C-alpha positions in Angstrom: 10.4 17.9 28.0 11.8 14.4 29.2 9.7 14.7 32.6 6.6 15.6 30.8 7.1 12.6 28.3 7.8 10.1 31.3 4.6 11.6 33.2 2.3 11.0 30.2 3.7 7.6 29.7 3.1 6.7 33.3 -0.6 7.8 32.7 -0.7 5.7 30.0 0.8 2.7 31.8 -1.6 3.3 34.9 -4.8 2.7 32.4 -2.7 -0.5 30.9 -2.3 -1.7 34.3 -5.9 -1.5 35.0 -7.0 -3.1 32.2 -4.5 -6.0 32.7 -6.1 -6.4 36.3 -9.7 -6.0 34.8 -9.1 -9.0 32.2 -8.6 -11.4 35.2 -11.4 -10.1 37.0 -15.4 -11.3 37.3 -16.2 -7.8 36.4 -15.8 -8.2 32.5 -17.9 -10.5 30.7 -16.0 -11.6 27.6 -14.8 -14.6 25.8 -11.6 -16.3 26.5 -9.9 -14.9 23.6 -10.9 -11.2 24.5 -9.7 -11.9 27.8 -6.3 -13.1 26.8 -5.7 -10.1 24.3 -6.6 -7.7 27.2 -4.2 -9.2 29.6 -1.3 -9.3 26.8 -1.9 -6.0 25.8 -1.8 -4.5 29.1 1.3 -6.4 30.4 3.0 -5.7 27.3 2.5 -1.8 27.8 3.2 -1.9 31.7 6.9 -3.4 30.5 7.3 -0.7 28.1 7.3 1.7 30.8 10.0 -0.2 32.7 12.0 -0.4 29.6 12.1 3.3 28.9 12.9 4.0 32.5 15.9 1.7 32.1 17.1 3.5 28.9 16.8 6.8 30.4 18.9 6.0 33.5 21.4 4.1 31.0 21.3 7.5 29.1 22.3 9.4 32.3 25.5 7.3 33.0 26.6 7.2 29.2 25.4 9.2 26.1 21.8 9.3 25.3 20.5 10.2 21.8 16.9 11.5 21.7 16.2 11.1 17.8 13.6 11.8 15.3 13.3 11.4 11.6 16.4 13.0 9.5 19.2 12.6 12.4 22.5 10.9 11.3 24.2 8.8 13.9 27.4 8.0 11.9 29.7 8.4 14.8 28.2 5.6 17.1 29.8 2.6 15.0 32.9 2.9 13.3 32.2 2.2 9.4 28.7 2.4 9.9 26.3 5.2 8.5 23.2 5.1 10.4 20.0 7.2 9.2 17.0 7.9 11.6 13.9 7.4 9.4 11.3 8.1 12.2 9.7 9.0 14.3 8.8 12.5 12.7 8.1 15.2 15.1 4.9 17.0 15.2 6.7 19.9 13.3 7.4 17.6 10.4 3.9 16.0 10.2 0.7 15.9 12.3 -0.2 12.2 11.0 1.3 10.6 14.2 -1.6 12.3 16.2 -4.1 9.8 14.5 -4.4 6.2 13.7 -5.9 4.7 10.8 -8.3 1.7 11.1 -8.3 0.6 7.7 -6.1 1.6 4.5 -6.3 -1.0 1.7 -3.7 0.7 0.0 -0.9 0.1 2.4 -2.4 -2.5 5.0 -2.4 -6.2 4.4 -6.2 -6.5 5.1 -8.1 -8.4 2.3 -7.3 -10.3 -0.9 -10.3 -8.9 -2.7 -13.7 -7.2 -2.1 -15.5 -10.5 -1.9 -13.2 -11.9 0.8 -13.9 -8.7 3.0 -17.5 -9.4 2.6 -17.4 -13.0 3.5 -15.1 -12.0 6.5 -17.6 -9.1 7.5 -20.6 -11.7 7.0 -18.8 -14.4 9.0 -18.1 -11.9 12.0 -21.7 -10.7 12.3 -23.2 -14.4 12.6 -20.4 -15.7 14.7 -21.5 -17.0 18.4 -20.3 -14.5 20.9 -20.5 -17.1 23.8 -21.4 -14.5 26.5 -22.0 -15.8 30.2 -25.1 -14.4 31.9 -23.9 -15.4 35.4 -24.2 -13.1 38.2 -21.2 -11.5 40.1 -22.9 -11.2 43.4 -21.8 -13.9 46.1 -24.0 -15.4 48.5 -27.0 -14.7 46.8 -29.5 -16.9 44.7 -28.7 -16.7 41.0 -31.2 -15.0 38.9 -32.0 -15.9 35.3 -32.8 -12.5 33.3 -36.2 -12.2 32.0 -36.5 -13.6 28.2 -37.1 -9.9 26.8 -33.7 -8.8 28.7 -31.4 -11.3 27.8 -30.4 -10.0 24.3 -29.9 -6.4 25.8 -27.8 -7.8 28.6 -25.7 -9.8 26.2 -25.0 -6.9 23.7 -24.2 -4.6 26.5 -21.7 -6.7 28.1 -20.1 -7.4 24.6 -20.0 -3.7 23.9 -18.2 -3.1 27.3 -15.7 -5.7 26.3 -15.0 -4.6 22.8 -14.8 -0.8 24.0 -12.1 -1.9 26.7 -10.1 -3.8 24.2 -10.3 -1.0 21.6 -8.9 1.3 24.5 -5.9 -0.8 25.2 -5.5 -1.1 21.4 -5.2 2.5 21.2 -2.6 3.0 23.8 -0.4 0.0 22.3 -0.7 2.1 18.8 0.3 5.4 20.3 3.2 3.5 21.8 4.0 1.9 18.6 4.4 5.6 16.9 7.3 6.4 19.1 9.2 3.6 17.5 12.7 4.5 16.2 13.3 3.4 12.4 17.0 2.9 11.8 18.7 2.4 8.6 22.0 0.8 8.9 24.7 0.8 6.0 27.6 -1.4 6.3 29.9 -1.3 3.1 27.6 -2.2 0.1 24.8 -3.6 2.5 21.7 -1.9 4.0 19.7 -2.9 7.2 16.5 -1.8 8.0 15.1 -1.9 11.5 11.6 -0.4 12.1 10.9 -1.5 15.4 7.1 -1.5 16.1 6.7 1.5 13.9 3.1 1.7 12.0 1.8 3.6 9.2 1.6 7.0 10.7 5.4 6.8 11.9 6.2 5.3 8.5 4.3 7.9 6.4 6.6 10.8 6.5 9.6 9.1 5.5 7.8 7.3 2.7 7.0 10.7 1.2 10.8 11.8 1.1 12.3 11.2 -2.3 15.9 11.0 -0.6 14.6 8.3 1.5 12.9 6.5 -0.8 16.0 6.1 -3.0 17.9 5.0 0.1 15.3 2.1 1.0 15.3 0.7 -2.6 18.5 -1.2 -2.0 17.8 -2.7 1.5 19.2 -6.2 1.8 17.7 -7.1 5.2 14.5 -6.2 6.5 13.5 -6.8 10.3 9.7 -7.1 9.8 8.0 -4.3 11.8 5.6 -4.9 14.7 6.0 -8.9 14.7 4.1 -8.8 11.1 1.0 -6.9 12.1 -1.1 -6.0 8.9 0.0 -2.1 9.2 3.8 -2.1 10.0 4.8 -3.1 6.8 3.3 -0.4 4.3 2.9 -2.0 0.8 4.4 1.3 -0.6 7.6 0.3 1.5 7.4 -3.4 0.3 7.0 -2.1 -3.5 10.3 -0.2 -3.1 12.4 -3.2 -2.1 14.4 -4.0 -5.5 16.1 -7.1 -4.0 12.8 -9.0 -3.7 11.9 -11.7 -5.9 11.6 -15.3 -6.3 14.3 -18.0 -5.3 16.3 -17.2 -8.6 16.6 -13.6 -7.5 20.5 -12.5 -7.3 21.2 -11.1 -3.7 17.7 -11.9 -2.7 16.0 -9.8 0.2 16.4 -11.3 3.9 13.7 -10.8 6.2 13.3 -11.6 9.8 10.5 -11.7 11.9 10.2 -12.1 15.9 6.6 -13.0 16.2 4.3 -15.5 17.9 0.9 -16.3 16.6 -2.3 -15.9 18.9 -1.2 -13.4 21.2 -2.7 -10.4 19.2 -5.8 -9.7 17.0 -7.9 -12.5 15.5 -8.2 -14.1 12.0 -11.9 -13.4 11.9 -11.4 -9.7 12.0 -8.2 -9.8 9.6 -6.0 -8.5 12.5 -4.0 -11.7 13.5 -0.3 -11.4 14.3 1.5 -12.1 12.2 -0.7 -11.3 9.3 -1.3 -14.4 7.0 -1.4 -12.1 3.9 1.9 -10.5 4.7 3.6 -13.8 5.7 2.4 -15.1 2.3 4.3 -12.5 0.5 7.3 -12.5 2.4 7.6 -16.1 1.8 7.1 -15.7 -1.8 9.5 -12.8 -2.5 12.3 -12.9 0.3 14.5 -15.4 2.3 11.9 -15.5 5.3 12.9 -16.2 8.6 10.5 -16.4 11.7 11.1 -17.3 15.3 8.0 -19.6 15.2 10.1 -21.9 12.7 13.2 -22.4 15.0 13.1 -24.7 18.2 16.6 -23.3 19.4 17.7 -19.5 19.3 21.2 -20.4 17.7 19.4 -21.8 14.4 17.9 -18.4 13.4 21.2 -16.9 13.8 23.4 -19.5 12.2 21.0 -19.7 9.1 21.5 -15.9 7.7 24.7 -14.7 5.9 24.9 -11.3 4.9 28.0 -10.5 2.7 29.6 -7.1 3.2 32.2 -5.7 1.0 
């Protein structure tokens, strides 16, 4: 099973590597932002393969745990109860086989119907800035006939968009294997969901016993750097400790992120997602790596009382 998983992972990362190289070549006609996203996602997935191999090697030298939703790891740390909330297995749910592009009930997508219409209209009229240069060397540049320019531009844009969609799908598949861990220490609960997205979360959020566990979370490590579909709205609604500045034992939220690396504001997929950040700022003590110039300031600014 492990060798099959690693083989599949290597196949995925070969594609990611090819796309990362593709983004740096003259073959792809795309704007600067599209190229940056292709390179970032391709290179990120290549690093994931190396990390998985390192973890497997460490497991052989020590004790490895291949976990799924429902498992307990209470013996690992004295005095700490650890519940694995994800990922589910295919026997538990088929939802991890597919990925939702939109879900207004769970994703941090649009403020309203009119806001979404405005965003869509803007995307339709936005300038693509496509290049019409040839890739041939040593030849005289040829300008396409006027009746062919539109067709060439549209074909190149479709090519770039489909390539970006492919590497995003690879990234999403990897994220749906993320481990979701709930730590219980004394009277405090700490939730770490990694990069888990909605398909990974959906099984846990349907379990009444886990809904009750999640209500009293004191610290939430924001999933997937604050993307639109990694903090389901149904999860956010469960948190009882969220509220304004006067809330007793107010929820702490942590986000490791960097704007401009993934998604776009034009399509409402930017990371971190603005709508989510606004909600985190309003109803929790929100801490983001983007706000701190030195590493020590983040760790020194957060206190979780445990009794």
